[in-house]
SERO-4910 file (N, C-alpha, C, O; in steps of 0.05 Angstrom, whole numbers):
BEGIN
 pado doro    nc1    nc2    nc3   cac1   cac2   cac3    cc1    cc2    cc3    oc1    oc2    oc3
  Met    A     17    -24      0      0      0      0     18     25      0     36     28     16
  Ser    A     12     43    -18     29     67    -21     24     86      3      2     86     15
  Glu    A     45    101      9     43    120     31     25    143     24     27    154      2
  Val    A      8    150     42    -10    173     38      4    198     47     12    201     70
  Lys    A      8    217     28     22    241     34      3    261     47    -21    262     40
  Pro    A     13    277     66     -4    297     79    -13    318     59      1    325     40
  Leu    A    -37    329     64    -48    349     46    -32    375     47    -31    390     27
  Ser    A    -19    380     69     -3    404     72     25    397     79     30    375     89
  Ser    A     43    414     72     72    411     78     84    438     84     71    458     79
  Pro    A    108    438     96    120    464    101    122    481     77    119    506     78
  Arg    A    128    469     54    131    485     29    104    496     20    102    519     12
  Ser    A     82    480     22     56    490     15     47    512     34     34    531     26
  Gly    A     54    509     60     47    530     79     62    555     73     51    577     76
  Glu    A     87    553     65    103    577     58     91    590     33     90    615     32
  Leu    A     82    574     14     70    586    -11     45    600     -4     39    622    -14
  Leu    A     28    588     13      3    601     21      9    628     35     -5    648     30
  Ala    A     28    628     53     35    653     67     45    674     47     39    697     50
  Arg    A     61    665     27     71    683      7     49    696    -10     49    720    -14
  Val    A     31    678    -19      9    688    -36    -10    707    -20    -18    728    -29
  Thr    A    -16    699      5    -34    715     22    -21    742     28    -34    763     25
  Ser    A      4    742     35     18    767     41     20    785     16     16    809     18
  Gly    A     24    773     -7     26    788    -32     -1    802    -39     -1    825    -47
  Ile    A    -23    787    -35    -49    799    -41    -55    822    -22    -65    843    -30
  Val    A    -48    818      4    -53    839     24    -36    864     17    -46    886     19
  Met    A    -10    860     10      7    882      4     -3    898    -20     -3    923    -19
  Ile    A    -11    884    -40    -22    898    -64    -47    913    -57    -51    936    -66
  Ala    A    -65    900    -42    -90    914    -35    -85    939    -18    -98    959    -23
  Val    A    -67    937      1    -61    960     18    -48    982      1    -55   1006      4
  Ala    A    -29    975    -16    -16    995    -33    -36   1010    -51    -35   1034    -53
  Leu    A    -54    995    -63    -75   1007    -80    -94   1024    -64   -103   1045    -73
  Ala    A   -101   1014    -40   -120   1029    -24   -108   1056    -15   -122   1077    -16
  Thr    A    -83   1056     -6    -70   1081      2    -66   1100    -22    -67   1124    -19
  Leu    A    -61   1088    -45    -59   1105    -69    -85   1119    -75    -85   1143    -81
  Trp    A   -107   1104    -73   -133   1116    -78   -140   1137    -58   -151   1158    -65
  Met    A   -134   1132    -32   -141   1152    -11   -122   1176    -12   -131   1198     -7
  Gly    A    -97   1172    -19    -79   1194    -21    -75   1209      6    -80   1197     27
  Gly    A    -66   1234      4    -64   1251     28    -48   1239     50    -27   1226     46
  Val    A    -58   1244     75    -43   1235     99    -40   1205    100    -19   1195    108
  Thr    A    -60   1190     92    -58   1161     92    -35   1151     75    -20   1134     84
  Phe    A    -33   1162     51    -12   1154     33     15   1161     45     34   1145     44
  Val    A     18   1185     56     43   1195     67     52   1177     91     75   1169     92
  Ile    A     33   1171    109     40   1155    132     48   1127    123     68   1116    133
  Phe    A     33   1115    105     40   1087     96     68   1086     85     83   1068     93
  Trp    A     75   1104     66    101   1102     53    123   1111     71    146   1102     68
  Thr    A    117   1129     90    138   1137    109    145   1113    127    168   1109    133
  Leu    A    125   1098    135    129   1074    151    144   1053    136    162   1039    147
  Cys    A    138   1050    110    153   1031     93    182   1039     91    200   1022     92
  Ala    A    187   1065     89    215   1075     87    229   1071    113    253   1063    113
  Ile    A    216   1075    136    228   1071    162    234   1041    166    255   1034    177
  Ala    A    216   1023    157    221    995    159    246    987    142    261    970    150
  Thr    A    249   1000    119    272    995    102    298   1004    117    318    990    116
  Val    A    297   1027    130    320   1037    145    327   1016    167    350   1009    171
  Tyr    A    307   1007    181    311    987    203    324    962    192    344    952    203
  Glu    A    314    952    169    325    927    158    354    931    149    371    914    154
  Trp    A    359    953    136    386    958    126    406    960    150    427    948    149
  Gln    A    398    976    170    416    980    193    420    954    209    441    950    221
  Thr    A    400    936    208    403    910    221    421    892    205    438    878    216
  Leu    A    417    892    179    431    875    161    461    879    162    476    859    160
  Ile    A    471    904    164    499    909    162    514    902    188    539    901    188
  Asn    A    500    896    209    512    886    234    534    904    244    556    894    250
  Ala    A    528    929    246    547    949    256    540    957    285    518    951    294
  Pro    A    558    969    300    552    978    327    529    998    328    523   1011    309
  Lys    A    516   1000    352    496   1019    358    473   1018    338    465   1039    326
  Arg    A    462    994    334    441    991    314    417   1008    320    407   1022    303
  Trp    A    407   1008    345    382   1022    350    386   1052    349    367   1067    341
  Glu    A    409   1062    356    415   1090    353    414   1098    323    403   1119    316
  Arg    A    426   1081    306    426   1086    277    397   1084    266    390   1101    249
  Val    A    382   1065    275    355   1063    266    339   1087    274    323   1098    258
  Gly    A    343   1096    299    329   1120    309    336   1145    293    318   1160    285
  Val    A    361   1149    289    370   1173    273    359   1172    245    349   1192    235
  Gly    A    361   1149    232    352   1146    205    322   1150    203    312   1163    184
  Ser    A    307   1139    221    278   1141    221    269   1169    225    251   1179    210
  Val    A    281   1183    244    274   1212    249    281   1228    224    266   1246    216
  Ala    A    304   1223    212    312   1238    188    292   1235    166    285   1254    152
  Val    A    283   1210    161    264   1204    140    237   1219    145    226   1232    127
  Ala    A    228   1216    170    202   1229    177    204   1260    174    185   1272    163
  Leu    A    225   1271    184    228   1301    182    232   1310    154    222   1331    146
  Ser    A    245   1294    137    249   1302    109    222   1302     94    218   1319     78
  Val    A    205   1283    101    178   1282     88    162   1307     97    149   1319     80
  Met    A    164   1314    122    150   1338    132    161   1363    118    145   1381    111
  Gly    A    187   1364    114    199   1387    100    190   1389     71    184   1411     62
  Leu    A    188   1366     58    179   1366     30    150   1375     28    143   1390     10
  Leu    A    133   1365     46    105   1373     46    101   1402     52     81   1414     44
  Ser    A    120   1414     67    118   1442     74    129   1460     52    129   1485     55
  Gly    A    140   1448     31    150   1464      9    179   1470     10    190   1487     -5
  Tyr    A    194   1456     28    222   1461     31    238   1437     21    247   1420     37
  Gly    A    240   1434     -5    253   1411    -16    283   1409     -9    293   1388     -4
  Glu    A    296   1432     -8    325   1432     -1    329   1423     28    347   1408     34
  Val    A    311   1432     45    312   1424     73    307   1394     75    321   1380     91
  Ala    A    288   1383     60    282   1355     61    307   1338     53    314   1319     66
  Leu    A    320   1347     31    343   1332     22    366   1335     42    380   1315     48
  Gly    A    370   1359     53    391   1363     73    386   1347     98    406   1337    110
  Thr    A    361   1343    106    355   1327    130    363   1298    126    374   1286    144
  Val    A    357   1287    102    365   1260     97    396   1257     97    407   1238    107
  Leu    A    409   1276     84    438   1275     83    450   1277    112    469   1263    118
  Leu    A    439   1294    128    448   1297    156    444   1271    171    461   1262    186
  Gly    A    420   1259    168    415   1233    180    434   1212    172    443   1195    188
  Ala    A    441   1212    146    461   1192    136    488   1196    148    501   1177    156
  Leu    A    496   1222    151    522   1227    164    523   1219    193    542   1207    203
  Leu    A    501   1224    207    500   1217    236    500   1186    239    514   1176    256
  Ala    A    485   1172    222    484   1143    223    512   1132    217    521   1112    229
  Ala    A    525   1144    197    552   1135    190    571   1139    214    588   1121    219
  Gly    A    569   1161    228    587   1166    251    582   1146    273    601   1138    287
  Leu    A    557   1137    276    550   1118    297    560   1090    291    565   1074    309
  Ala    A    563   1084    265    568   1056    257    597   1047    263    602   1024    267
  Gly    A    615   1066    264    643   1059    269    658   1051    244    646   1049    223
  Pro    A    684   1048    246    701   1042    223    692   1017    208    685    997    220
  Gly    A    694   1019    182    687    996    165    658    994    157    652    980    137
  Lys    A    641   1007    171    612   1005    165    599   1032    161    575   1034    157
  Arg    A    615   1053    161    604   1080    160    589   1085    134    567   1095    133
  Val    A    602   1078    111    589   1082     85    563   1066     83    543   1075     73
  Trp    A    564   1041     93    540   1024     92    517   1036    108    494   1036     99
  Ala    A    524   1046    132    503   1057    150    491   1082    137    466   1086    138
  Gly    A    507   1100    127    497   1124    114    480   1117     89    459   1130     84
  Ala    A    488   1097     74    473   1090     50    445   1080     57    427   1084     42
  Gly    A    443   1067     80    416   1057     88    396   1079     93    373   1076     86
  Val    A    405   1101    105    388   1124    109    380   1137     82    357   1144     78
  Leu    A    399   1139     64    394   1150     38    374   1133     22    357   1143      8
  Tyr    A    376   1107     26    359   1087     12    330   1091     21    312   1093      5
  Gly    A    326   1092     48    299   1096     58    288   1124     50    265   1127     44
  Gly    A    305   1144     52    297   1171     44    289   1173     15    270   1187      8
  Ala    A    303   1159     -2    297   1159    -31    269   1149    -36    254   1159    -53
  Leu    A    261   1128    -21    234   1116    -24    213   1137    -16    195   1143    -31
  Ala    A    216   1147      9    195   1165     19    192   1190      3    170   1198     -4
  Leu    A    215   1203     -3    213   1229    -17    203   1226    -46    188   1243    -55
  Ser    A    211   1205    -60    203   1202    -88    173   1197    -90    160   1210   -107
  Val    A    162   1179    -74    133   1173    -77    116   1196    -67     95   1202    -78
  Val    A    124   1210    -45    109   1232    -35    110   1256    -55     91   1269    -59
  Leu    A    133   1260    -67    136   1281    -87    118   1275   -111    105   1294   -121
  Leu    A    117   1250   -120    100   1244   -143     70   1244   -138     55   1253   -154
  Arg    A     62   1233   -114     34   1229   -109     21   1253    -95     -1   1261   -102
  Val    A     35   1265    -75     22   1285    -58     30   1313    -65     13   1331    -67
  Val    A     56   1318    -70     65   1345    -76     56   1353   -104     48   1376   -108
  Ser    A     56   1335   -123     48   1341   -150     18   1347   -151      2   1332   -141
  Ala    A     11   1370   -163    -17   1379   -163    -34   1362   -182    -57   1358   -178
  Leu    A    -21   1352   -204    -36   1337   -224    -22   1310   -230      2   1308   -227
  Asp    A    -38   1291   -238    -28   1265   -248    -12   1249   -227      2   1230   -235
  Gly    A    -14   1255   -202      1   1241   -181     -7   1212   -178     10   1194   -178
  Ala    A    -33   1207   -176    -43   1180   -174    -36   1163   -198    -29   1140   -196
  Glu    A    -38   1175   -222    -32   1161   -246     -2   1154   -247      5   1132   -257
  Ala    A     15   1171   -237     44   1166   -237     51   1142   -220     66   1125   -227
  Ile    A     39   1141   -196     44   1118   -178     32   1092   -189     44   1071   -187
  Leu    A      8   1095   -202     -4   1071   -214     14   1061   -237     17   1036   -240
  Trp    A     26   1079   -252     45   1071   -273     68   1056   -261     77   1036   -271
  Leu    A     79   1066   -238    101   1053   -225     93   1025   -215    108   1006   -219
  Phe    A     69   1023   -204     60    996   -194     59    977   -218     69    955   -216
  Ala    A     45    985   -239     42    967   -263     69    960   -274     74    937   -281
  Leu    A     87    979   -276    114    974   -288    130    955   -270    141    935   -280
  Val    A    132    961   -245    150    945   -227    138    918   -222    152    898   -223
  Trp    A    112    917   -215    100    891   -210    100    874   -235    106    850   -234
  Gly    A     94    886   -258     94    871   -283    122    860   -290    125    837   -298
  Thr    A    142    877   -286    170    869   -291    178    845   -273    189    826   -282
  Asp    A    172    848   -247    179    828   -228    165    801   -233    178    780   -233
  Ile    A    139    802   -237    124    777   -240    131    763   -266    135    739   -267
  Met    A    132    779   -288    136    767   -314    166    758   -317    171    740   -333
  Ala    A    184    771   -303    212    762   -304    214    734   -291    228    717   -301
  Tyr    A    199    730   -270    198    704   -257    187    682   -275    200    661   -279
  Phe    A    164    687   -286    151    667   -304    166    664   -330    168    642   -340
  Gly    A    176    686   -341    192    684   -366    217    668   -362    224    651   -379
  Gly    A    231    672   -340    255    657   -335    250    628   -330    265    611   -340
  Arg    A    229    621   -315    223    593   -310    213    579   -335    219    555   -339
  Ser    A    199    593   -353    188    581   -377    209    577   -399    209    557   -413
  Ile    A    227    597   -402    246    597   -424    273    587   -415    286    571   -430
  Gly    A    282    595   -392    308    587   -382    330    601   -398    327    623   -407
  Gly    A    353    587   -400    375    598   -415    397    610   -397    398    604   -373
  Pro    A    415    626   -409    438    636   -394    430    653   -370    409    667   -370
  Lys    A    446    651   -349    441    666   -324    448    696   -328    467    702   -342
  Leu    A    433    713   -315    438    742   -317    463    750   -302    481    763   -313
  Trp    A    465    742   -276    488    749   -260    489    727   -238    482    732   -215
  Pro    A    499    703   -245    497    681   -226    511    685   -200    502    673   -179
  Arg    A    532    701   -199    546    705   -174    529    720   -153    533    716   -129
  Val    A    511    737   -163    495    753   -145    467    741   -141    457    739   -119
  Ser    A    455    733   -164    428    722   -163    426    697   -181    420    700   -205
  Pro    A    431    673   -170    434    649   -187    409    642   -203    410    629   -223
  Ser    A    385    651   -194    360    643   -207    352    661   -231    335    653   -247
  Lys    A    364    685   -233    355    703   -254    369    696   -281    392    690   -282
  Thr    A    353    698   -302    362    692   -329    359    716   -347    343    734   -341
  Trp    A    374    716   -369    370    737   -389    343    736   -402    331    757   -408
  Ser    A    332    712   -405    305    710   -417    285    723   -399    267    737   -408
  Gly    A    287    717   -373    269    729   -354    272    759   -353    252    774   -351
  Phe    A    296    769   -354    301    797   -354    287    811   -378    274    831   -375
  Ile    A    291    800   -402    279    812   -426    249    811   -425    235    830   -431
  Val    A    238    787   -418    208    785   -417    197    804   -396    177    817   -401
  Gly    A    210    805   -372    200    822   -351    200    851   -358    180    865   -354
  Val    A    223    861   -369    225    889   -376    205    897   -398    192    918   -396
  Thr    A    202    880   -418    183    885   -440    154    885   -430    139    904   -436
  Cys    A    147    865   -415    119    863   -405    113    886   -385     91    897   -385
  Gly    A    133    892   -368    129    914   -349    124    941   -363    107    956   -356
  Ala    A    139    946   -384    136    971   -400    108    971   -413     95    992   -414
  Leu    A    100    948   -424     73    947   -436     51    951   -416     31    965   -422
  Leu    A     53    939   -393     32    942   -372     32    971   -362     11    982   -356
  Gly    A     55    983   -358     56   1011   -350     43   1029   -371     28   1047   -364
  Gly    A     49   1024   -396     36   1039   -418      6   1036   -418     -9   1055   -423
  Ala    A     -3   1011   -413    -32   1006   -412    -45   1021   -389    -67   1032   -392
  Ala    A    -32   1022   -366    -43   1037   -343    -45   1066   -350    -65   1079   -342
  Val    A    -26   1078   -363    -27   1106   -371    -49   1111   -392    -64   1130   -390
  Ala    A    -51   1093   -411    -71   1096   -432    -99   1095   -420   -117   1110   -429
  Leu    A   -103   1078   -400   -130   1075   -388   -137   1099   -369   -160   1105   -366
  Thr    A   -116   1110   -356   -122   1131   -336   -118   1159   -347   -131   1178   -337
  Leu    A   -101   1163   -367    -96   1190   -377   -104   1192   -406   -125   1204   -412
  Gly    A    -88   1180   -424    -94   1183   -453    -93   1212   -461    -80   1228   -448
  Gly    A   -106   1219   -483   -107   1247   -492    -83   1255   -509    -64   1240   -512
  Pro    A    -85   1279   -521    -64   1287   -540    -37   1294   -527    -17   1294   -541
  Asn    A    -37   1299   -501    -11   1307   -488      4   1283   -477     24   1287   -463
  Val    A     -5   1259   -483      8   1235   -474     18   1219   -497      3   1210   -514
  Ser    A     45   1215   -498     57   1199   -520     61   1171   -509     80   1167   -493
  Leu    A     45   1152   -517     48   1125   -508     75   1113   -517     86   1095   -503
  Gly    A     85   1122   -539    112   1112   -548    133   1121   -528    151   1104   -521
  Met    A    132   1146   -519    152   1155   -499    148   1141   -472    167   1134   -459
  Ile    A    122   1136   -465    117   1122   -440    128   1094   -441    139   1084   -422
  Phe    A    126   1081   -464    137   1054   -468    167   1054   -465    179   1037   -451
  Leu    A    181   1074   -478    210   1076   -476    218   1081   -447    238   1070   -437
  Leu    A    203   1099   -434    208   1105   -406    204   1080   -389    219   1075   -370
  Gly    A    184   1064   -396    179   1039   -382    202   1019   -385    209   1005   -366
  Leu    A    213   1018   -409    236   1000   -414    259   1008   -396    272    991   -384
  Met    A    265   1034   -395    286   1043   -377    280   1037   -348    297   1029   -333
  Gly    A    255   1043   -340    247   1037   -313    248   1008   -306    256   1001   -284
  Gly    A    241    991   -325    242    962   -320    271    952   -316    277    936   -298
  Val    A    289    963   -332    317    956   -329    327    965   -301    342    951   -288
  Ile    A    319    989   -293    327   1000   -267    315    984   -245    328    979   -224
  Ala    A    290    975   -248    278    958   -227    294    932   -224    298    923   -201
  Gln    A    301    919   -246    318    895   -244    345    901   -232    356    885   -217
  Gly    A    356    924   -239    381    932   -227    379    936   -197    397    929   -182
  Gly    A    357    948   -188    352    952   -159    350    925   -145    360    922   -122
  Asp    A    337    906   -158    335    879   -146    362    866   -143    369    855   -122
  Leu    A    379    869   -164    405    857   -163    423    871   -143    439    858   -129
  Met    A    420    897   -140    435    912   -120    430    902    -92    448    897    -77
  Glu    A    403    899    -86    396    890    -60    406    861    -55    414    854    -33
  Ser    A    405    845    -76    415    817    -73    445    817    -68    455    801    -52
  Ser    A    459    836    -81    488    837    -76    495    846    -48    514    837    -36
  Val    A    479    864    -37    483    873     -9    478    850     10    494    846     28
  Lys    A    456    836      6    451    813     24    473    792     21    481    780     42
  Arg    A    482    786     -3    503    767     -7    529    776      7    543    760     19
  His    A    534    802      5    558    813     18    558    808     48    579    802     60
  Phe    A    535    810     60    533    807     89    523    779     97    519    773    121
  Gly    A    520    761     78    515    733     83    487    727     95    484    710    112
  Val    A    466    742     85    439    737     94    421    731     70    427    740     48
  Lys    A    400    715     75    382    708     54    360    728     50    354    736     27
  Asp    A    348    737     72    326    757     71    334    781     88    349    778    107
  Ser    A    323    804     81    330    829     96    317    828    124    328    841    142
  Ser    A    295    814    127    283    810    153    261    789    150    258    777    128
  Gln    A    245    785    171    222    767    169    196    782    175    177    771    186
  Leu    A    196    808    169    173    825    176    148    818    159    125    822    168
  Ile    A    152    807    135    129    800    117    129    770    113    147    759    101
  Pro    A    108    756    123    107    727    121    110    717     93     95    726     75
  Gly    A    129    699     88    132    688     62    148    705     42    154    696     20
  His    A    153    730     49    167    748     31    193    759     42    207    773     27
  Gly    A    200    753     66    224    765     78    218    792     89    201    795    107
  Gly    A    232    813     79    228    840     90    219    860     69    214    853     46
  Phe    A    216    884     78    207    906     60    228    911     38    220    916     16
  Met    A    253    910     45    274    913     25    271    892      3    276    898    -21
  Asp    A    265    868     10    262    846     -9    239    852    -29    240    844    -52
  Arg    A    218    865    -20    195    871    -37    197    897    -51    185    901    -72
  Leu    A    213    916    -40    213    943    -51    238    951    -65    241    974    -74
  Asp    A    257    932    -68    283    940    -79    280    952   -107    291    973   -113
  Gly    A    266    938   -125    262    948   -152    245    973   -152    249    991   -168
  Phe    A    225    974   -134    207    998   -133    222   1023   -124    218   1044   -135
  Ile    A    240   1020   -104    255   1043    -95    272   1054   -117    272   1079   -121
  Ala    A    286   1037   -131    303   1047   -153    287   1060   -175    294   1082   -185
  Thr    A    264   1048   -183    248   1059   -205    233   1084   -197    231   1103   -213
  Ala    A    223   1086   -172    210   1110   -162    229   1133   -161    222   1156   -168
  Ser    A    254   1128   -153    274   1149   -152    280   1159   -180    282   1183   -185
  Phe    A    282   1141   -199    286   1148   -227    263   1164   -238    268   1184   -251
  Ala    A    239   1156   -232    215   1170   -241    214   1199   -230    208   1217   -245
  Ala    A    220   1202   -204    220   1228   -192    241   1246   -205    235   1270   -209
  Leu    A    264   1236   -211    285   1252   -223    277   1260   -252    283   1283   -260
  Val    A    265   1242   -267    256   1248   -294    235   1270   -292    236   1290   -308
  Gly    A    216   1267   -274    195   1287   -271    206   1314   -263    197   1335   -274
  Leu    A    225   1314   -245    237   1340   -236    252   1353   -259    251   1378   -261
  Ala    A    265   1337   -276    280   1349   -298    262   1363   -318    271   1382   -331
  Lys    A    238   1353   -321    219   1365   -341    199   1385   -329    188   1401   -344
  Ala    A    194   1383   -303    172   1398   -291    179   1428   -288    202   1435   -286
  Ala    A    158   1444   -289    161   1473   -284    165   1479   -254    173   1501   -247
  Gly    A    158   1460   -237    161   1463   -208    154   1438   -194    144   1419   -207
  Pro    A    158   1436   -167    153   1411   -152    124   1402   -155    118   1378   -153
  Gly    A    105   1420   -159     77   1413   -161     70   1399   -187     47   1391   -191
  Phe    A     89   1397   -206     83   1385   -232    102   1363   -239    107   1358   -263
  Val    A    114   1350   -219    133   1329   -224    119   1305   -238    130   1294   -257
  Ala    A     96   1297   -228     82   1274   -241     74   1281   -270     75   1264   -287
  Thr    A     66   1306   -274     59   1314   -301     83   1313   -319     82   1305   -342
  Gly    A    106   1323   -309    130   1322   -324    139   1293   -331    150   1288   -353
  Leu    A    133   1275   -314    139   1247   -319    122   1234   -340    132   1220   -358
  Leu    A     96   1240   -340     77   1225   -357     69   1239   -383     61   1226   -402
  Arg    A     71   1265   -384     61   1280   -407     84   1289   -424    100   1306   -416
  Trp    A     85   1278   -449    107   1284   -468     95   1295   -493    110   1302   -512
***
């Protein structure tokens, strides 16, 4: 008589936790995007603070909680400065927080500690600038980012598993392939373009330019993923934390998004007439 296998296993339980957490995270992200305002700001500021915590923990340097505290306060104050119309003060606050965290970390870890504050600050400032500070097209800009980054990430996974082939950077991320990279970036750009077409459209929107921008953003998202993988590999850890069941930490889920959101904010700033039109500068060509 053959052995009866249990209906559940540790692996199936892990998969269930991963799928459930993923659905919850997407739902919360979309809900805060729709609500905007204070809810959006608080949610993403907390995500940025969680990122600072994970980074400062991961590098295993002295005075962890002092570094986490300095970085968290710097991120929160920088967001308040940005919302008050003082962009230079916001940037300066993050830089000061990075310097203070670096000083606390001690020799050999100072650059790493400072980089963690800058990393969290980049997330908070870029999304708040695009969604809340921008007077027009803010929700559409973040929705474009969601479609682009989520599409790139998901389709890179399925494309790589379906097609296989040469590895992208086996020393840093053994599972990533060039086929997954190409499929992910292309599909992400297409999904981002579809999101813009459905929410904006009109004569002032060039879907061709949005697609090209999406290709660049998809490449940057994959680069952000590889960067975070290289940091974890450098410090010998698998996940940035266990804060999200089945997914590891916030850094593990937001690595590509942080890189792409920062890129989007810089593109919008380069084109915009002022901080209130950064999202418009990003999407309208």
